[in-house]
Backbone bond lengths (Angstrom), bond angles and torsions (degrees), N, CA, C in turn:
res aa  C-N    CA-C-N  psi(-1)  N-CA   C-N-CA  omega(-1)  CA-C   N-CA-C  phi
1 X - - - 1.448 - - 1.522 108.34 -
2 X 1.311 117.83 118.30 1.457 120.94 -179.22 1.520 110.42 -106.54
3 X 1.314 114.09 153.85 1.460 120.48 179.72 1.520 108.53 -87.87
4 X 1.323 116.27 139.54 1.467 120.72 178.58 1.523 109.87 -58.41
5 X 1.314 117.51 152.18 1.457 122.13 -176.59 1.516 114.36 -56.81
6 X 1.318 117.81 -31.40 1.457 120.43 -178.43 1.522 112.66 -86.58
7 X 1.328 118.08 -9.33 1.457 120.26 -175.87 1.522 113.36 -108.79
8 X 1.302 118.05 23.22 1.453 120.67 175.86 1.523 109.77 -86.10
9 X 1.320 116.14 166.04 1.461 121.28 177.15 1.532 108.24 -132.45
10 X 1.338 116.52 72.72 1.471 120.35 -176.38 1.525 111.79 -74.54
11 X 1.311 116.02 167.84 1.465 120.84 179.41 1.514 112.39 -59.69
12 X 1.317 117.05 -29.66 1.465 120.08 -179.76 1.528 111.90 -68.51
13 X 1.330 117.89 -15.12 1.462 122.21 -179.35 1.529 111.66 -99.36
14 X 1.338 117.09 14.53 1.461 121.20 -177.41 1.519 110.75 -120.38
15 X 1.318 115.59 146.21 1.466 120.73 167.34 1.515 105.32 -86.38
16 X 1.325 117.57 123.97 1.454 119.65 -171.81 1.517 114.07 -123.71
17 X 1.311 117.81 -17.72 1.461 120.85 -175.19 1.519 111.48 -108.86
18 X 1.316 116.65 145.07 1.463 122.09 -179.14 1.530 113.22 -54.59
19 X 1.343 119.83 -43.05 1.473 118.90 178.97 1.530 113.60 -59.23
20 X 1.321 117.58 -31.54 1.463 120.64 177.41 1.528 110.47 -65.57
21 X 1.327 116.79 -42.16 1.464 121.50 178.46 1.521 110.47 -67.21
22 X 1.335 117.38 -42.06 1.461 121.31 -179.12 1.523 111.90 -66.06
23 X 1.326 117.56 -38.38 1.469 121.02 178.33 1.521 110.12 -61.52
24 X 1.317 117.18 -44.11 1.463 120.22 178.63 1.531 111.04 -65.77
25 X 1.317 116.86 -38.61 1.469 120.16 179.70 1.522 111.60 -63.22
26 X 1.327 116.26 -37.07 1.464 120.40 -177.95 1.527 112.84 -79.43
27 X 1.317 117.28 -44.58 1.459 118.66 -168.43 1.528 115.00 -121.37
28 X 1.325 118.45 1.20 1.452 120.04 -179.00 1.517 113.25 -77.75
29 X 1.326 115.45 156.53 1.465 120.83 174.92 1.527 108.40 -81.09
30 X 1.351 116.37 144.99 1.458 121.32 -174.14 1.518 112.25 -113.02
31 X 1.316 114.90 139.80 1.461 123.22 168.05 1.519 106.85 -127.70
32 X 1.324 116.83 134.94 1.460 121.51 176.61 1.520 109.14 -106.79
33 X 1.327 116.28 136.29 1.456 122.95 171.09 1.528 105.89 -121.86
34 X 1.326 118.55 172.83 1.465 118.62 179.99 1.538 114.53 -58.28
35 X 1.332 117.79 -30.29 1.465 120.58 -175.69 1.532 115.01 -117.70
36 X 1.326 118.36 -6.19 1.457 120.61 -175.39 1.522 111.78 -141.80
37 X 1.326 114.74 155.90 1.456 122.34 165.36 1.526 104.49 -112.60
38 X 1.323 116.78 126.41 1.463 121.74 -177.82 1.518 108.33 -112.83
39 X 1.330 116.38 121.75 1.466 122.66 176.07 1.519 107.58 -112.99
40 X 1.321 116.86 137.63 1.459 119.39 179.27 1.519 110.16 -147.25
41 X 1.328 114.16 155.04 1.460 121.59 179.88 1.523 108.46 -162.52
42 X 1.318 116.03 149.69 1.470 120.72 175.99 1.529 109.03 -64.35
43 X 1.327 115.40 144.88 1.463 119.74 174.38 1.527 108.87 -117.63
44 X 1.311 115.79 174.51 1.463 119.70 -177.95 1.525 112.56 -103.74
45 X 1.325 117.72 5.36 1.463 119.15 -178.52 1.526 112.97 -94.86
46 X 1.341 117.86 -11.38 1.454 120.88 176.02 1.517 115.16 81.90
47 X 1.331 118.43 -0.99 1.458 121.84 179.49 1.522 109.52 -117.34
48 X 1.320 116.85 140.53 1.457 121.17 177.54 1.521 108.52 -75.77
49 X 1.345 115.80 127.58 1.464 121.34 -177.15 1.529 110.13 -123.93
50 X 1.318 116.04 151.44 1.459 122.25 -175.80 1.521 111.19 -123.60
51 X 1.331 115.58 138.75 1.453 123.12 170.28 1.515 107.98 -128.48
52 X 1.337 116.75 143.83 1.463 121.20 -178.02 1.519 108.12 -129.05
53 X 1.345 115.72 134.90 1.460 121.55 175.75 1.524 108.03 -126.91
54 X 1.331 115.54 124.05 1.461 121.56 175.81 1.521 106.39 -132.94
55 X 1.331 117.40 110.16 1.459 120.77 -175.55 1.522 111.52 -81.53
56 X 1.307 115.79 168.41 1.458 121.80 178.24 1.511 113.15 -65.41
57 X 1.319 117.77 -16.65 1.464 121.21 178.64 1.529 111.58 -69.14
58 X 1.324 117.27 -21.48 1.460 121.57 -178.07 1.530 110.66 -73.98
59 X 1.319 117.50 -37.32 1.461 121.00 -179.07 1.514 110.84 166.09
60 X 1.321 114.72 -171.51 1.463 119.17 179.92 1.530 110.65 -74.61
61 X 1.321 116.82 -178.80 1.462 121.66 -174.18 1.528 112.43 -60.93
62 X 1.321 116.90 -36.76 1.460 120.56 -179.89 1.526 110.41 -62.45
63 X 1.316 116.54 -45.66 1.469 121.41 -179.71 1.529 110.60 -67.06
64 X 1.330 117.59 -44.54 1.472 121.09 -179.49 1.524 110.75 -61.56
65 X 1.315 117.12 -44.75 1.464 120.24 -179.62 1.524 111.68 -66.67
66 X 1.338 117.93 -35.30 1.457 121.68 177.65 1.518 110.68 -63.94
67 X 1.326 116.94 -43.39 1.467 120.78 178.56 1.522 109.87 -62.17
68 X 1.319 117.56 -43.82 1.464 120.51 179.41 1.523 111.48 -63.12
69 X 1.326 117.06 -40.15 1.472 120.14 177.45 1.521 111.30 -62.43
70 X 1.330 117.07 -42.55 1.463 120.69 179.82 1.528 111.63 -64.33
71 X 1.329 117.33 -42.66 1.465 120.89 179.86 1.533 110.10 -66.41
72 X 1.339 117.04 -42.78 1.468 120.05 177.61 1.526 111.20 -61.56
73 X 1.333 116.95 -39.76 1.460 120.60 179.23 1.535 110.70 -63.91
74 X 1.331 116.51 -43.61 1.469 119.91 175.50 1.527 110.30 -56.69
75 X 1.344 116.43 -49.39 1.461 121.11 -177.43 1.525 110.82 -64.16
76 X 1.314 116.84 -42.38 1.457 121.02 -178.89 1.526 110.49 -60.49
77 X 1.323 117.22 -41.62 1.464 121.07 -178.88 1.529 113.03 -74.89
78 X 1.330 117.67 -33.04 1.463 121.32 -171.15 1.517 114.67 -109.55
79 X 1.308 118.29 4.75 1.464 120.69 -175.36 1.523 112.18 -56.70
80 X 1.305 117.42 -39.08 1.470 120.86 -178.83 1.525 112.39 -68.46
81 X 1.344 118.30 -19.17 1.466 121.88 179.22 1.527 112.42 -86.73
82 X 1.321 117.69 -16.82 1.462 121.82 -177.67 1.521 110.13 -82.18
83 X 1.327 115.60 156.95 1.460 120.41 177.87 1.525 109.71 -60.94
84 X 1.324 118.76 133.95 1.463 120.55 179.55 1.529 111.12 -70.60
85 X 1.321 115.85 149.22 1.459 120.70 175.94 1.510 114.51 79.91
86 X 1.342 117.43 30.82 1.464 121.12 177.23 1.519 110.21 -110.41
87 X 1.323 116.43 144.15 1.449 122.23 165.64 1.516 105.92 -102.61
88 X 1.322 116.96 127.90 1.459 122.27 -176.27 1.517 108.35 -123.11
89 X 1.320 116.55 129.37 1.459 122.52 174.52 1.518 107.51 -118.51
90 X 1.323 116.34 124.74 1.452 121.79 179.28 1.517 108.03 -113.16
91 X 1.334 115.72 121.54 1.454 122.44 -179.72 1.521 107.50 -111.74
92 X 1.337 116.68 123.87 1.458 121.05 -179.26 1.526 110.18 -80.86
93 X 1.334 115.62 139.22 1.459 121.61 174.34 1.535 108.73 -91.70
94 X 1.324 116.50 168.91 1.472 121.27 179.90 1.522 112.00 -57.33
95 X 1.313 116.84 -32.40 1.466 121.25 -176.40 1.532 113.27 -71.63
96 X 1.320 118.44 -7.44 1.466 121.87 -175.46 1.529 113.17 -81.49
97 X 1.308 118.75 -0.27 1.463 120.71 -171.29 1.530 114.04 -60.93
98 X 1.305 120.01 -33.44 1.461 120.51 -177.79 1.514 113.84 -111.17
99 X 1.310 117.80 24.70 1.463 122.27 -172.99 1.529 112.23 -73.79
100 X 1.328 115.94 149.55 1.464 121.72 178.00 1.530 109.95 -102.88
101 X 1.329 116.05 166.65 1.464 120.32 178.76 1.524 110.82 -61.94
102 X 1.315 117.38 -38.29 1.472 120.35 179.62 1.530 110.51 -62.54
103 X 1.325 117.06 -40.37 1.469 120.50 178.48 1.518 111.22 -67.30
104 X 1.327 116.57 -40.46 1.469 120.48 177.69 1.525 109.27 -60.55
105 X 1.325 117.25 -48.12 1.463 121.12 -179.26 1.523 111.33 -61.93
106 X 1.319 117.12 -39.85 1.451 121.16 -179.25 1.534 110.64 -66.51
107 X 1.322 116.95 -51.52 1.474 120.88 -177.44 1.523 112.52 -65.01
108 X 1.328 116.30 -50.74 1.459 119.25 -176.44 1.520 111.43 -72.50
109 X 1.323 117.07 -31.78 1.467 120.64 176.63 1.511 111.22 -61.53
110 X 1.330 116.64 -43.95 1.475 120.57 178.07 1.511 110.79 -68.52
111 X 1.322 116.90 -41.75 1.462 120.77 -176.05 1.527 112.65 -68.60
112 X 1.330 116.34 -40.87 1.467 120.25 -176.90 1.517 112.52 -92.26
113 X 1.307 117.61 -5.32 1.445 120.37 179.00 1.524 113.08 -69.69
114 X 1.362 117.61 -19.92 1.446 121.72 -177.67 1.531 112.53 -130.10
115 X 1.341 118.91 48.63 1.470 117.23 178.28 1.520 111.90 -74.56
């Protein structure tokens, strides 16, 4: 079973370095949802990239990894619908510990639908 060409999540679509996260924290625009803080800003590479932060305050490793998987799945499915050339940082709040994929799609879809 192969993933469609538009639904992959390659390394080029990820924020991977600390300076990238810090730049978004300092100068990115913020949207708050009940379970996430979404920071975004235009980048110069022309590709939409995603970074995810889930602190230990949210829950144990199982819960943190589940939240990251759900956010990545949302991004993987909807990346082609987002504005090209954005860096997006999603920070999970404490309330995100029991969130479902449908809730993630609903919250982030509304938040990123109008960047």
